[in-house]
C-alpha positions in Angstrom: 77.6 25.0 -6.3 79.7 27.2 -8.7 80.7 30.8 -7.9 78.4 32.4 -10.4 75.3 30.7 -9.0 76.4 31.5 -5.5 76.9 35.1 -6.3 73.5 35.3 -7.9 71.9 33.9 -4.7 73.8 36.3 -2.5 72.7 39.2 -4.7 69.1 38.1 -4.4 69.3 37.8 -0.6 70.9 41.2 -0.1 69.0 43.1 -2.7 66.3 45.1 -0.9 63.7 44.6 -3.7 64.3 40.9 -3.6 63.8 40.8 0.2 60.6 42.9 -0.1 59.2 40.4 -2.7 60.1 37.5 -0.4 58.3 39.2 2.4 55.3 39.8 0.2 55.2 36.2 -1.0 55.6 34.9 2.6 52.8 37.2 3.7 50.6 36.0 0.9 51.2 32.4 1.7 50.9 32.9 5.4 47.7 35.0 5.5 45.9 35.1 2.2 46.3 31.7 0.5 43.2 29.6 1.2 45.1 26.3 0.7 46.6 24.8 3.8 50.4 25.0 3.5 52.9 23.1 5.8 56.7 22.7 5.6 58.0 19.7 7.5 61.7 19.0 8.2 62.7 15.4 7.7 64.6 13.9 10.6 66.2 10.6 11.4 63.9 7.8 12.6 61.2 8.8 10.1 60.1 11.9 12.1 58.7 15.1 10.6 58.9 18.4 12.4 56.8 21.5 11.7 59.0 24.4 10.6 56.2 26.4 8.8 52.4 26.5 8.6 50.4 29.2 7.1 47.5 30.8 9.0 44.8 28.6 7.4 46.9 25.5 7.9 47.4 26.2 11.6 43.7 27.1 12.1 42.3 24.0 10.4 44.9 21.6 11.7 44.2 22.8 15.2 47.8 23.8 16.0 49.2 26.9 17.7 52.2 29.1 16.6 54.2 27.6 19.5 53.7 24.2 18.0 56.0 25.2 15.1 59.2 23.3 15.8 57.5 20.3 17.2 57.2 16.9 15.7 54.0 15.8 14.0 53.1 13.2 16.6 53.7 15.8 19.3 51.1 18.1 17.8 48.4 15.8 16.3 46.5 13.1 18.0 47.5 9.5 17.1 44.5 8.7 14.9 45.4 11.7 12.6 49.2 11.6 12.8 49.7 7.9 12.1 48.0 7.7 8.7 49.5 11.0 7.6 53.0 9.9 8.5 52.6 7.0 6.1 52.1 9.4 3.2 55.1 11.5 4.3 57.3 8.4 4.6 56.2 7.4 1.1 57.2 10.7 -0.3 60.7 10.5 1.4 61.2 6.8 0.3 60.3 7.4 -3.3 61.6 10.9 -3.7 58.5 11.7 -5.7 55.4 13.8 -5.1 52.6 12.0 -3.3 48.9 12.9 -3.6 46.3 11.6 -1.2 42.8 12.5 -0.3 41.0 12.7 3.1 38.3 14.7 4.8 39.4 18.0 6.3 37.5 20.7 8.2 37.5 24.1 6.5 35.5 27.3 7.1 32.8 27.1 9.7 33.7 23.4 10.4 32.6 22.5 6.9 33.7 19.0 6.1 35.2 18.7 2.6 37.3 16.4 0.6 40.9 17.6 0.7 43.5 16.9 -1.9 47.0 17.0 -0.4 50.2 17.2 -2.5 53.4 16.3 -0.7 56.5 17.5 -2.5 59.9 16.3 -1.2 62.7 19.0 -1.2 66.3 17.9 -1.6 69.2 19.6 0.3 72.8 20.3 -0.8 73.9 16.8 0.1 71.2 15.3 -2.2 69.1 14.1 0.8 65.5 15.0 1.2 65.5 17.6 4.0 61.9 19.0 3.7 58.5 17.9 2.6 56.1 20.7 1.5 52.4 19.9 2.0 49.7 21.8 0.2 46.0 20.8 0.9 43.2 22.3 -1.1 39.4 21.8 -1.3 38.9 19.1 -3.8 35.1 18.6 -3.1 33.7 20.4 -6.1 36.1 18.7 -8.5 35.3 15.3 -6.9 31.5 16.0 -7.1 31.8 17.2 -10.7 33.7 14.0 -11.5 31.0 11.9 -9.7 28.3 13.8 -11.6 30.0 13.1 -14.9 30.4 9.4 -14.0 26.7 9.2 -12.9 25.6 11.1 -16.0 27.6 8.7 -18.2 26.1 5.7 -16.3 22.6 7.2 -16.8 23.2 7.7 -20.5 24.6 4.1 -20.8 21.7 2.7 -18.9 19.2 4.6 -21.1 21.0 3.3 -24.2 22.0 -0.2 -23.2 18.7 -1.2 -21.7 16.5 0.4 -24.3 14.3 -2.2 -26.0 14.7 -0.3 -29.3 17.9 -0.5 -31.3 20.0 2.6 -30.8 22.9 3.5 -33.1 25.1 6.6 -32.8 26.6 7.8 -36.1 28.8 10.7 -37.1 27.8 13.2 -39.8 29.2 11.0 -42.5 27.1 8.0 -41.4 29.9 6.0 -39.8 28.5 3.9 -36.9 30.2 4.9 -33.7 28.3 2.9 -31.1 25.4 0.6 -30.7 23.3 -0.9 -27.9 22.6 -4.7 -27.4 19.1 -4.3 -29.0 20.8 -3.1 -32.3 22.8 -6.3 -32.4 19.6 -8.4 -32.0 17.7 -6.3 -34.6 20.4 -6.4 -37.3 22.1 -9.7 -36.5 25.5 -8.1 -36.5 28.0 -7.9 -33.7 29.2 -4.6 -32.2 32.5 -4.9 -34.0 30.9 -5.6 -37.3 28.5 -2.7 -37.0 31.3 -0.3 -36.0 33.1 -1.1 -39.3 30.1 -0.1 -41.3 28.4 3.1 -42.5 24.7 3.1 -41.7 23.8 3.5 -45.4 25.0 -0.1 -46.0 22.1 -1.3 -43.8 19.4 0.4 -45.8 17.5 -1.2 -48.7 18.7 0.3 -51.9 15.3 1.6 -52.9 15.0 3.5 -49.6 18.5 5.1 -49.4 17.3 8.3 -51.0 14.5 8.7 -48.4 16.9 7.8 -45.6 19.5 10.3 -46.9 16.9 13.1 -46.8 16.1 12.3 -43.2 19.8 12.4 -42.3 20.3 15.8 -44.0 17.3 17.2 -42.1 18.7 15.9 -38.8 22.0 17.5 -39.6 20.1 20.8 -39.4 19.1 20.1 -35.9 15.7 18.6 -36.5 14.6 15.3 -35.0 12.9 13.1 -37.6 10.9 9.9 -37.8 9.6 7.7 -40.6 8.2 4.2 -41.3 9.2 4.3 -45.0 12.7 3.0 -44.6 13.5 -0.7 -44.6 16.7 -2.1 -43.0 18.5 -5.3 -44.1 19.1 -8.0 -41.6 22.5 -9.8 -41.7 20.7 -12.9 -43.1 19.2 -10.9 -45.9 15.6 -10.4 -44.9 14.1 -6.9 -45.0 12.9 -5.4 -41.8 10.0 -2.9 -41.8 11.0 -0.5 -39.0 9.9 2.6 -37.3 12.8 5.0 -37.6 13.7 8.0 -35.4 16.7 10.3 -35.7 17.9 12.7 -32.9 20.8 15.2 -33.4 23.7 15.0 -31.0 24.5 18.6 -30.0 27.8 19.4 -28.1 28.7 23.0 -27.3 25.9 24.2 -29.7 27.4 22.2 -32.6 25.9 19.1 -34.2 28.5 16.4 -34.0 26.4 13.4 -35.0 23.0 11.8 -34.4 21.2 8.9 -32.8 19.3 6.5 -35.0 16.6 4.6 -33.1 14.9 1.6 -34.8 11.9 -0.4 -33.8 10.8 -3.6 -35.7 7.2 -3.2 -36.6 6.8 -6.9 -37.2 7.4 -7.5 -33.5 5.0 -4.7 -32.7 2.3 -6.4 -34.8 2.8 -9.6 -32.9 2.6 -7.7 -29.6 -0.5 -6.0 -30.8 -2.2 -9.3 -31.5 -1.1 -10.6 -28.0 -2.4 -7.5 -26.3 -5.6 -7.8 -28.2 -5.9 -11.4 -27.1 -5.1 -10.6 -23.5 -7.6 -7.7 -23.5 -10.4 -10.1 -24.5 -9.4 -13.2 -22.6 -9.1 -14.3 -19.0 -5.5 -15.0 -18.1 -6.3 -17.8 -15.7 -8.8 -19.9 -17.7 -8.2 -18.8 -21.2 -12.0 -18.1 -21.5 -13.2 -14.8 -23.0 -13.6 -12.1 -20.4 -16.3 -9.5 -19.5 -15.1 -7.1 -22.1 -15.5 -9.7 -24.8 -18.9 -10.6 -23.4 -20.1 -7.0 -23.6 -18.9 -6.7 -27.2 -20.8 -9.9 -28.2 -23.9 -8.9 -26.3 -23.9 -5.5 -28.0 -23.6 -7.2 -31.4 -26.3 -9.8 -30.5 -28.7 -7.2 -29.3 -28.4 -5.2 -32.5 -28.8 -8.3 -34.7 -31.7 -9.8 -32.7 -33.6 -6.5 -32.7 -33.8 -6.8 -36.4 -34.7 -10.5 -36.5 -36.8 -10.3 -33.3 -35.2 -13.6 -32.1 -34.6 -14.5 -28.5 -31.3 -15.4 -26.8 -30.4 -16.3 -23.2 -27.7 -15.2 -20.8 -26.8 -17.6 -18.0 -25.0 -16.1 -14.9 -23.2 -18.9 -13.1 -21.7 -18.6 -9.6 -19.8 -21.3 -7.7 -21.5 -22.0 -4.4 -19.3 -21.4 -1.2 -16.2 -20.8 -3.4 -14.9 -18.1 -1.0 -15.0 -20.7 1.8 -13.1 -23.2 -0.3 -10.6 -20.5 -1.4 -10.0 -19.3 2.1 -9.7 -22.8 3.5 -7.5 -24.5 0.8 -5.6 -21.5 -0.5 -5.7 -19.5 -3.7 -3.5 -22.0 -5.6 -6.1 -24.8 -5.1 -8.9 -22.3 -5.8 -7.3 -21.2 -9.1 -6.9 -24.9 -10.2 -10.5 -25.6 -9.4 -11.6 -22.5 -11.4 -9.6 -23.9 -14.4 -11.4 -27.2 -14.1 -14.8 -25.4 -13.8 -13.9 -23.5 -17.0 -12.9 -26.8 -18.8 -16.2 -28.5 -17.7 -18.3 -25.6 -19.0 -16.4 -25.6 -22.3 -17.0 -29.3 -22.6 -20.8 -28.8 -22.6 -20.9 -25.8 -24.8 -22.6 -26.3 -28.2 -23.0 -24.4 -31.4 -24.1 -20.8 -30.8 -23.0 -21.1 -27.2 -20.0 -19.1 -25.8 -18.6 -19.4 -22.2 -17.1 -16.3 -20.5 -15.4 -15.7 -17.1 -16.9 -12.6 -15.6 -14.4 -12.5 -12.8 -13.7 -14.3 -9.5 -15.9 -17.4 -9.4 -18.5 -16.0 -11.8 -19.0 -17.3 -15.3 -21.4 -16.3 -18.1 -22.8 -18.4 -21.0 -24.5 -16.8 -24.0 -27.0 -19.1 -25.8 -28.0 -17.8 -29.2 -31.1 -18.9 -31.1 -32.8 -20.3 -27.9 -36.0 -19.7 -25.9 -36.9 -19.9 -22.3 -37.5 -23.6 -22.2 -34.2 -24.5 -24.0 -32.3 -22.2 -21.7 -33.7 -24.0 -18.7 -32.8 -27.4 -20.2 -29.2 -26.2 -20.8 -29.0 -24.9 -17.2 -30.1 -28.3 -16.0 -27.4 -29.9 -18.1 -24.8 -27.7 -16.4 -26.1 -28.7 -13.0 -26.0 -32.3 -13.9 -22.4 -32.0 -15.2 -21.3 -30.6 -11.8 -22.7 -33.6 -10.0 -19.3 -35.3 -10.9 -16.6 -34.5 -8.3 -13.5 -32.4 -9.0 -9.9 -33.6 -8.2 -6.8 -31.7 -7.3 -3.6 -33.3 -5.8 -5.5 -36.6 -5.3 -8.1 -34.8 -3.2 -11.8 -35.0 -4.2 -14.0 -31.9 -4.0 -17.8 -31.5 -4.7 -18.8 -28.2 -6.2 -22.2 -26.9 -7.1 -23.1 -23.9 -9.2 -26.1 -21.5 -8.9 -27.5 -20.1 -12.1 -29.5 -17.0 -12.9 -31.1 -16.7 -16.4 -32.3 -13.6 -18.3 -33.9 -13.8 -21.8 -33.7 -11.1 -24.5 -35.8 -9.1 -25.1 -38.2 -9.7 -22.3 -35.6 -9.3 -19.5 -33.6 -6.6 -21.0 -33.0 -4.8 -24.3 -29.3 -3.9 -23.7 -26.2 -5.7 -22.4 -26.0 -4.2 -19.0 -29.6 -4.8 -18.2 -29.4 -8.4 -19.3 -26.4 -9.0 -17.1 -27.9 -7.1 -14.1 -31.2 -9.1 -14.3 -29.4 -12.4 -14.7 -27.5 -11.4 -11.5 -30.8 -10.6 -9.8 -32.0 -14.1 -10.7 -28.8 -15.6 -9.4 -29.1 -13.7 -6.1 -32.6 -15.2 -5.7 -31.1 -18.7 -6.2 -28.5 -18.0 -3.5 -31.2 -16.8 -1.1 -33.3 -19.9 -1.7 -30.7 -22.6 -1.1 -28.2 -22.5 -4.0 -27.4 -25.3 -6.5 -30.4 -24.7 -8.8 -31.4 -22.3 -11.5 -34.0 -19.6 -11.8 -35.3 -17.2 -14.4 -35.4 -13.5 -13.9 -38.7 -11.9 -12.7 -39.5 -8.2 -12.5 -40.2 -8.3 -8.8 -36.7 -9.5 -8.0 -35.2 -6.0 -8.3 -36.7 -4.5 -5.1 -34.5 -6.2 -2.5 -31.2 -5.5 -4.3 -32.0 -1.9 -5.0 -33.0 -1.3 -1.4 -29.8 -2.8 0.0 -27.7 -0.6 -2.4 -29.7 2.5 -1.6 -29.6 1.7 2.1 -25.8 1.4 2.0 -25.4 4.7 0.1 -27.5 6.6 2.7 -25.9 4.8 5.6 -22.4 6.0 4.5 -23.6 9.6 4.8 -25.7 9.2 8.0 -23.0 10.5 10.4 -22.2 13.7 8.4 -25.9 14.4 7.9 -26.5 13.9 11.7 -29.1 11.3 11.1 -27.9 8.9 13.8 -29.1 9.3 17.4 -28.6 7.5 20.7 -31.7 6.4 22.7 -31.3 5.4 26.3 -33.0 2.6 28.2 -32.7 2.8 32.0 -31.5 -0.1 34.2 -33.6 -0.3 37.4 -32.3 -1.5 40.8 -35.1 -3.9 41.7 -34.5 -3.4 45.4 -33.9 0.4 45.8 -35.7 1.4 42.6 -32.8 3.7 41.8 -31.5 4.3 38.3 -27.8 4.8 38.0 -27.1 3.2 34.6 -28.5 3.3 31.1 -27.9 1.2 27.9 -27.3 3.4 24.8 -29.1 2.1 21.7 -28.4 3.3 18.2 -31.2 4.6 16.0 -31.2 5.9 12.5 -33.8 8.4 11.1 -32.9 9.0 7.5 -34.0 12.3 6.0 -34.9 10.5 2.8 -35.8 6.9 3.8 -37.4 7.6 7.1 -36.8 5.6 10.3 -34.7 2.5 9.6 -34.8 -0.5 12.0 -31.5 -1.4 13.7 -32.2 -5.0 12.7 -31.9 -3.8 9.1 -29.0 -1.4 9.1 -26.7 -2.9 11.8 -26.1 -6.1 9.8 -25.5 -4.0 6.7 -23.0 -1.8 8.7 -21.2 -5.0 9.8 -21.0 -6.4 6.2 -19.7 -3.1 4.7 -17.3 -2.2 7.5 -19.2 0.9 8.3 -19.7 -0.4 11.8 -16.2 0.9 12.7 -16.8 4.6 12.1 -20.4 4.3 13.4 -19.2 2.5 16.5 -16.5 5.2 17.1 -19.2 7.8 16.8 -21.4 6.0 19.4 -18.4 5.9 21.9 -17.8 9.6 21.5 -21.5 10.5 22.0 -21.9 8.2 25.0 -18.9 9.8 26.8 -20.3 13.2 26.0 -23.7 12.2 27.5 -22.0 10.8 30.6 -20.4 14.2 31.2 -23.6 16.1 30.7 -25.8 13.9 32.9 -23.2 13.7 35.7 -23.2 17.5 35.8 -27.0 17.7 35.7 -27.7 14.9 38.2 -24.9 15.7 40.5 -24.0 12.0 40.8 -22.4 9.4 38.6 -24.5 7.9 35.8 -23.1 5.0 33.9 -23.9 4.3 30.2 -23.4 1.0 28.4 -22.6 0.8 24.7 -22.6 -2.3 22.5 -19.3 -3.1 20.7 -19.7 -5.3 17.7 -17.2 -8.2 17.1 -15.6 -6.3 14.2 -15.2 -3.1 16.2 -13.9 -5.0 19.2 -11.0 -6.4 17.2 -9.9 -3.2 15.5 -6.4 -2.3 16.4 -7.0 1.2 17.8 -10.2 0.5 19.8 -8.4 1.1 23.2 -6.9 4.4 21.9 -10.2 5.6 20.6 -12.0 4.9 23.9 -9.2 6.5 25.9 -9.2 9.6 23.7 -13.0 10.0 24.3 -12.6 9.6 28.1 -9.8 12.1 28.2 -11.6 14.6 25.9 -14.8 14.7 28.1 -12.9 14.2 31.4 -15.2 11.5 32.7 -14.5 8.7 35.2 -13.6 5.6 33.1 -15.8 3.2 35.1 -18.9 5.2 34.0 -18.4 3.9 30.5 -19.6 0.3 30.2 -18.5 -1.7 27.1 -20.9 -4.5 26.2 -19.5 -7.4 24.1 -21.2 -10.6 23.0 -20.1 -14.1 23.8 -19.4 -14.5 20.1 -16.7 -11.8 20.2 -14.9 -13.6 23.0 -14.4 -17.0 21.3 -10.8 -16.2 20.2 -9.2 -15.8 23.6 -5.8 -15.1 22.1 -7.1 -11.9 20.5 -9.7 -11.0 23.2 -7.8 -11.3 26.5 -5.1 -8.6 25.6 -7.8 -6.1 24.5 -10.0 -6.7 27.6 -7.0 -6.3 29.9 -6.1 -3.0 28.2 -9.7 -1.8 28.6 -9.7 -2.9 32.2 -6.4 -1.1 32.8 -8.2 2.1 31.7 -10.8 1.5 34.4 -13.7 0.8 32.0 -16.6 -1.4 33.1 -16.9 -4.5 31.0 -20.1 -6.5 30.5 -21.1 -9.6 28.6 -24.3 -9.1 26.6 -26.8 -11.9 25.9 -25.1 -14.2 28.4 -26.0 -17.8 28.2 -26.5 -18.0 24.5 -22.8 -18.8 23.6 -20.8 -22.0 23.9 -18.0 -21.3 26.3 -19.6 -19.0 28.9 -18.3 -20.8 32.0 -14.7 -21.3 30.8 -14.0 -17.7 30.0 -15.7 -16.2 33.1 -12.5 -16.9 35.1 -10.2 -15.7 32.3 -11.7 -12.4 31.4 -12.0 -9.3 33.6 -15.8 -9.1 33.5 -17.9 -6.8 35.7 -21.4 -7.3 34.5 -23.5 -10.3 33.2 -26.6 -9.5 31.1 -29.1 -12.3 31.0 -30.5 -12.7 27.5 -34.1 -11.7 27.1 -34.9 -15.1 25.5 -34.6 -16.7 28.9 -36.6 -13.9 30.6 -39.4 -14.0 28.1 -40.8 -17.5 29.0 -39.8 -17.5 32.7 -43.4 -18.2 33.8 -43.9 -21.1 31.4 -40.5 -22.8 31.1 -38.9 -24.3 34.2 -35.6 -24.7 32.3 -35.4 -21.0 31.6 -36.2 -20.3 35.2 -33.4 -22.6 36.3 -30.9 -21.1 33.9 -31.7 -17.6 35.1 -31.4 -18.6 38.8 -28.0 -20.3 38.0 -26.7 -17.3 36.2 -27.6 -14.9 39.0 -26.0 -17.1 41.7 -22.9 -17.6 39.4 -22.5 -13.9 38.8 -22.9 -13.0 42.5 -20.5 -15.7 43.6 -17.9 -14.2 41.2 -18.5 -10.7 42.4 -20.3 -9.6 39.2 -23.3 -7.4 38.7 -26.2 -9.2 37.0 -28.8 -7.4 34.8 -31.8 -9.1 33.3 -32.9 -7.9 29.8 -36.3 -7.8 28.2 -38.4 -7.5 31.3 -42.0 -6.8 30.2 -44.3 -8.2 33.0 -44.7 -7.9 36.8 -44.5 -11.6 37.2 -41.0 -11.5 35.7 -40.0 -8.7 38.1 -41.3 -10.8 41.0 -39.3 -13.9 39.9 -36.1 -11.8 39.5 -36.5 -10.3 42.9 -37.1 -13.7 44.5 -33.9 -15.0 42.7 -31.9 -12.0 44.1 -31.3 -10.4 40.7 -30.1 -6.8 41.4 -30.9 -5.0 38.1 -33.3 -5.3 35.2 -34.3 -3.4 32.1 -37.1 -3.7 29.6 -40.4 -2.2 28.4 -42.0 -2.9 31.7 -40.0 0.0 33.2 -39.3 2.1 30.1 -38.8 1.8 26.4 -35.6 3.3 24.9 -35.9 7.1 25.2 -34.4 10.1 23.6 -32.0 12.2 25.7 -34.5 14.8 26.7 -37.2 12.2 27.7 -34.7 10.2 29.7 -33.6 13.4 31.5 -37.2 14.5 32.3 -38.3 11.0 33.5 -35.3 9.7 35.3 -32.2 12.0 35.5 -33.7 15.3 36.9 -36.4 13.6 39.0 -34.0 11.6 41.2 
């Protein structure tokens, strides 16, 4: 170091102003700079010793002032010191600044991405004596960079995967960038397109129109036109739909996007869409939409000419069973063969349609009632031949309903509906034949539809009610249990028989909410009667097979028991033998119910197929002898023997036995002689409303 430079340094160190500035700088770095600042001395053996750390640095590194002067590995835990030393060693070895990124904890333990700059400082002997580390919050810069990358990727995705051709051009028309669709549309490569001005791709006669669109876009207006034709590389003209969108950067228009769609492809797509809209994808036949269009046209024409035509509604018998058994792939192949067979027998003025599923329609023009019947017979005869799939032979029969214009309907929907009614009648009477529509066919279908609509609202309208039939102890004459029976009194339809609405509820799935309602009301009634009678009263409710297998049945029952705080054994769940055939499904549910403490009974015992085998498997408490055995007990020795056997069997297994359908004294006498404990039936009492049951049995005991 020369004397002049040394003198200057000495002056600066001794000058009071210079010292004051150094103190200020040191204070700023130590207390006010938010960056983390460290100065490390480089020592032999690749060690680094703290000689300075500003306040933020010490705080966030977790070191104390007394740690200044210690080595890095003495201050920091190994998992932090080891990777950090690697960066310091790199700075010393290369003699160059090193930048690295890691997660650091800043204000309020906020984890951020830190950017650390390590700067090596040389001493007088040209060796690196110190390393200065400055760490700053790089999170926002990093996030901004990521946002820019993501934004760029979104932009590229929007452009590159766009099915329309997209070209970006500058204000002079030079092509700057294109997407893959632009290459396909024009026939040029990216390199070839980037060497062109867009005006060279325009038909000469359309350049003026295109130029006016470009000039308008330069003013900031998005434009579109179908009057410009582009030229393909091979020379053919492309009629396109053109859109232009200005590219605005910092409020200044720098260029524009030109978006092109080939209208010839769109025309082809339009034809395909039209075909798909009016044809069934599986069979290729015309669909319901096409049928309605033809029927509307036929109705209008035939009204003027007063000619007849026929509509045949065809349904494949037991197709659902075939589909469920063999699988949908086989089912679809058979539907294709059915379609082919129907097309084979169609004649002039005859069109075949697929309505959907396994339903087909045939429109016969210029025909009468007799000719329509002869054609239907021809269809039936054609289906006498078997179908083949994968070397397997299948026999399939159709059912056919026929409606005739104008007698059976003067519009499309009525003709279809009445042909469906005729088909329904065929299904009811044995399938595999045809039938014409008659006016009296409507009543059944309409009643079922109306019944379902009203049944769906029965709970909210409070039209459902539980009746209760007592179960009599034949020896003590006591009544400690009742069976709950569901009744429906519709405000609009009147009293509906359970034999009519229960099967409907099963078919429509309404049995689930209705069954849950029954469980809730039965539990509530148990609570009320126990309080009034001052003793336990048990109520049995019937659980349908569908309701029994619902996933949350146990939870629903438990919630009702908990809600009304009743003894679980006072709720009796009655299930039929049919519901118990699938032991894999049934056993876990019954065990869960038994774990709750609920009483379990088997209704209509003796009518199933596996009664004896499951008695030892299932936790059953009560056997209910079916009334079909009790009814003819006086006249049929076999029924008497069966009843006696069931009673002895139940008692030997520790089960309670209840005889149903008791209507005569002679039946009571037989049951007592056979040692049957309980019975119920009209001989004792019909099913009663709550108030009647209370007056006659609950409050009198």
